[in-house]
C-alpha positions in Angstrom: -14.9 55.2 16.4 -13.7 53.0 19.0 -15.7 51.3 21.4 -15.2 51.3 25.0 -16.9 47.6 25.9 -14.7 45.1 24.5 -16.0 42.2 22.6 -14.5 40.1 25.3 -16.9 41.3 27.7 -20.1 41.2 25.0 -19.5 37.4 24.7 -19.2 37.0 28.2 -22.5 38.4 28.6 -24.0 36.5 25.7 -22.1 33.2 26.4 -23.6 33.7 30.0 -27.5 34.2 28.9 -26.8 31.0 26.6 -26.4 29.0 29.2 -28.7 30.2 31.3 -31.2 29.9 28.4 -32.6 33.6 29.4 -35.2 34.1 27.0 -34.2 37.6 25.9 -37.5 39.1 24.4 -38.9 38.3 27.9 -42.4 38.1 27.3 -42.9 40.1 24.6 -42.7 38.7 20.6 -38.8 39.6 19.3 -40.1 42.0 16.7 -41.5 43.8 19.1 -38.7 44.1 21.6 -36.2 44.8 19.2 -38.2 47.8 17.8 -37.8 48.9 21.5 -33.9 49.2 20.2 -33.3 49.0 16.5 -35.3 50.5 13.6 -36.1 47.4 11.9 -37.6 48.7 9.2 -34.7 50.4 8.0 -32.3 47.5 8.2 -32.1 44.7 5.2 -33.4 41.5 4.7 -31.4 38.4 4.6 -34.9 36.5 2.8 -35.6 37.5 -0.8 -39.3 37.4 0.2 -39.1 39.8 2.8 -38.4 43.8 2.2 -36.6 44.8 5.6 -35.2 42.8 9.0 -39.2 43.3 10.9 -40.7 40.9 8.1 -37.3 38.8 7.9 -37.8 38.3 11.8 -41.0 37.8 11.9 -41.0 35.4 9.0 -38.6 33.1 10.6 -38.9 33.7 14.3 -42.6 33.8 14.4 -44.2 31.9 12.1 -41.8 29.1 11.2 -39.1 29.2 13.7 -36.3 27.9 12.2 -33.8 30.7 13.3 -31.5 29.1 16.7 -33.2 30.9 20.0 -30.2 33.3 20.7 -29.3 34.3 16.8 -29.9 37.9 18.3 -26.6 38.2 19.5 -24.4 37.1 16.4 -27.0 38.8 14.0 -24.5 41.3 11.7 -27.1 43.4 11.2 -27.8 44.7 14.9 -24.0 43.8 15.3 -23.8 43.5 19.3 -20.6 42.1 19.2 -18.6 45.0 17.7 -21.7 47.8 17.1 -21.8 51.2 19.3 -21.8 50.9 22.7 -25.3 52.7 23.4 -27.2 49.7 21.5 -25.7 47.2 23.5 -26.5 48.9 26.5 -30.0 50.1 25.4 -30.7 46.0 24.3 -29.5 45.0 27.8 -31.4 47.5 29.6 -34.4 46.9 27.6 -34.3 43.1 28.9 -34.8 44.2 32.3 -37.5 47.1 31.6 -40.6 46.0 33.3 -43.0 45.9 30.2 -40.5 43.2 29.0 -39.6 41.2 32.4 -42.1 40.8 35.3 -40.5 38.6 37.4 -38.4 41.3 40.4 -35.9 38.2 41.4 -35.0 37.3 37.7 -34.6 41.2 36.9 -32.2 41.1 40.0 -30.2 37.8 39.1 -29.3 39.5 35.3 -28.9 43.0 36.6 -26.0 41.4 38.6 -25.0 39.3 35.9 -25.1 42.2 33.2 -22.9 44.7 35.6 -20.3 42.0 37.1 -19.4 41.7 33.1 -19.7 45.4 32.4 -17.7 46.5 35.2 -14.7 45.6 34.1 -15.3 47.8 30.9 -16.5 50.6 33.3 -20.0 50.5 32.8 -23.5 49.2 34.8 -26.9 49.5 34.7 -28.7 51.7 37.3 -32.0 53.4 38.0 -33.4 56.1 36.6 -37.3 56.1 37.2 -39.8 53.5 38.9 -42.8 53.4 37.4 -45.9 51.7 39.0 -43.0 50.1 41.8 -41.4 49.2 39.1 -37.4 49.8 38.6 -36.9 51.5 34.8 -32.6 50.9 34.2 -30.3 53.0 32.0 -26.5 52.8 31.3 -24.2 54.6 33.4 -20.2 55.1 33.9 -18.8 53.5 37.0 -17.8 54.9 40.2 -14.6 54.2 41.5 -13.9 51.0 39.0 -10.5 49.6 40.3 -12.4 49.5 44.2 -15.5 47.6 42.4 -13.2 45.4 40.8 -11.7 44.3 44.1 -14.6 43.7 45.6 -16.3 41.7 43.1 -12.7 39.8 43.2 -13.8 39.2 47.1 -16.9 38.1 46.5 -15.8 35.6 44.1 -13.2 34.7 46.7 -15.6 34.1 49.1 -18.0 32.4 46.4 -20.5 34.5 47.8 -23.5 35.7 45.8 -25.3 37.5 49.0 -22.1 39.8 48.5 -22.0 40.0 44.8 -25.5 41.3 45.8 -24.7 43.6 48.0 -21.8 44.8 45.9 -24.5 45.3 42.7 -27.3 46.8 45.1 -25.3 49.3 47.1 -23.3 50.5 43.2 -26.3 50.5 41.5 -28.8 52.6 44.2 -25.8 55.1 44.8 -28.0 58.1 42.1 -31.7 56.4 42.4 -32.0 55.6 46.0 -29.0 56.8 48.4 -30.3 55.5 51.4 -30.4 51.6 49.9 -26.9 52.2 48.9 -25.9 53.7 52.3 -27.6 51.1 54.2 -25.8 48.4 51.8 -22.5 49.7 52.1 -23.2 49.2 56.5 -24.1 45.4 55.4 -21.2 45.1 53.2 -18.4 46.0 56.0 -20.8 43.2 58.1 -20.9 40.6 55.8 -17.0 40.8 55.0 -16.3 41.1 58.4 -18.4 37.9 59.3 -16.8 36.0 56.4 -13.4 36.6 58.0 -14.5 35.6 61.5 -16.2 32.8 60.4 -13.0 31.9 58.2 -11.0 32.2 61.5 -13.3 30.1 63.5 -14.8 33.0 65.7 -17.4 32.7 67.7 -20.4 35.3 67.4 -23.4 36.1 69.6 -25.2 37.2 66.9 -25.4 41.0 68.9 -22.7 42.6 67.4 -22.9 45.8 66.1 -20.9 47.2 62.7 -18.0 48.6 65.3 -17.5 45.5 67.6 -17.6 43.1 64.4 -14.2 45.1 62.8 -13.0 45.2 66.5 -13.0 41.7 66.4 -11.5 41.4 63.0 -8.8 43.7 63.9 -7.8 41.8 66.9 -8.0 38.6 64.9 -5.8 39.9 62.4 -3.9 41.7 64.4 -3.6 45.2 63.2 -4.6 46.8 66.0 -2.3 49.8 67.2 0.7 48.9 69.5 3.2 50.6 71.5 5.7 50.7 68.4 3.4 51.3 65.9 4.8 54.6 64.7 2.4 57.7 64.4 1.0 58.4 60.9 0.0 54.2 61.1 -1.6 55.0 64.0 -3.4 57.4 63.0 -4.2 55.6 59.7 -5.7 52.5 61.9 -7.5 54.5 64.5 -8.9 56.5 61.0 -10.3 53.4 60.1 -12.2 52.4 63.1 -13.7 56.2 63.2 -14.7 55.8 59.0 -16.7 52.5 59.9 -18.4 54.0 62.7 -19.3 56.7 60.4 -21.0 54.3 58.0 -23.1 52.5 60.7 -24.2 56.1 62.3 -24.8 57.3 58.1 -27.0 54.0 58.2 -28.7 54.8 61.3 -29.3 58.6 60.7 -29.8 58.3 56.0 -29.7 54.5 55.3 -32.8 52.4 54.7 -34.1 49.7 58.1 -35.5 52.3 60.0 -39.2 52.7 59.0 -38.7 56.7 58.2 -41.8 59.0 57.9 -43.3 59.2 54.4 -41.8 62.8 54.3 -38.2 61.9 55.5 -35.5 63.9 53.4 -33.7 61.8 50.4 -29.7 61.6 51.4 -27.7 63.2 49.3 -26.3 61.0 46.4 -22.7 62.5 47.5 -23.1 60.9 51.2 -24.1 57.6 49.6 -21.2 57.5 47.2 -19.2 58.8 50.3 -20.2 55.9 52.3 -20.3 53.2 49.2 -16.4 54.4 48.9 -15.6 53.9 52.1 -17.4 50.6 52.7 -15.7 49.2 49.7 -12.3 50.5 50.7 -12.5 49.1 53.7 -14.2 46.1 53.2 -11.3 45.3 50.8 -8.4 45.9 52.9 -9.7 43.8 56.1 -10.1 41.0 53.5 -6.4 41.5 51.9 -5.2 41.9 54.9 -6.6 38.6 56.3 -5.6 36.9 52.4 -1.9 38.2 53.4 -1.7 36.8 57.3 -3.4 33.7 56.0 -1.0 33.1 53.0 1.9 34.1 55.4 1.1 30.7 57.2 2.2 32.8 60.6 -0.7 33.7 61.9 -1.9 36.9 62.3 0.7 39.5 62.9 0.8 43.1 64.5 0.9 46.1 62.7 4.1 47.7 64.1 7.3 49.6 63.6 10.4 47.9 64.0 
């Protein structure tokens, strides 16, 4: 069976973990951690003194420590580099399980790392449950992969960990926390607009709401509707402003940030998915226009018909 997650992606994940010196087993013993994913007693030993892999690991990692700390990534019995997708995804999900790792900041950093690489092959880790206030993760197919990849490139071009975290948060909370996804979608567009305006040396008062920020960006980039703009383009540009206004209103009605009562209804997943899709598309469009205008070297140019 062909895997969807390439060896390139897997190596990228493991190399990043090595460079960051991440203890993959967290606060568990390595045998305890790996037993959550693999049947260690059913796998062979490479040491004649031990009857199976469980004893092998115990001998070389818990008694004598004569294996490298990152041995797990290259062990052919576990086959994380080329084995089934589900084993790799379960391994990564267990790395950020609350039993394994209790530092939420570290969990967030690892989640962002995993999803940034897994997203290129159409997967992400998402919250599937919350126990004692702690998140439980599992793998899911990504939604709107192309748009997500473009959004990731945008975050990279801005060298912004903040925007990268917003992307991860809104993508991974669509199902588990739709209100958070909606709120994060609005924040994502706001951050993109502020990044563009800062790059254009536009001074803000700090009181601008989302529609005002988008209006300033459109003015700065010269993509306002003009007299010579054809009817179709007029409709498209006006729709851009309308749908972004819609995201702002959704955040006010259904998103996070307003201290809703405990019995407030949970926003539909479909609405959260729509808000995230709109935010991703709109943010990438505005950034593309910003980059195109700057590359042209002629300053902003109006979107008009000849």
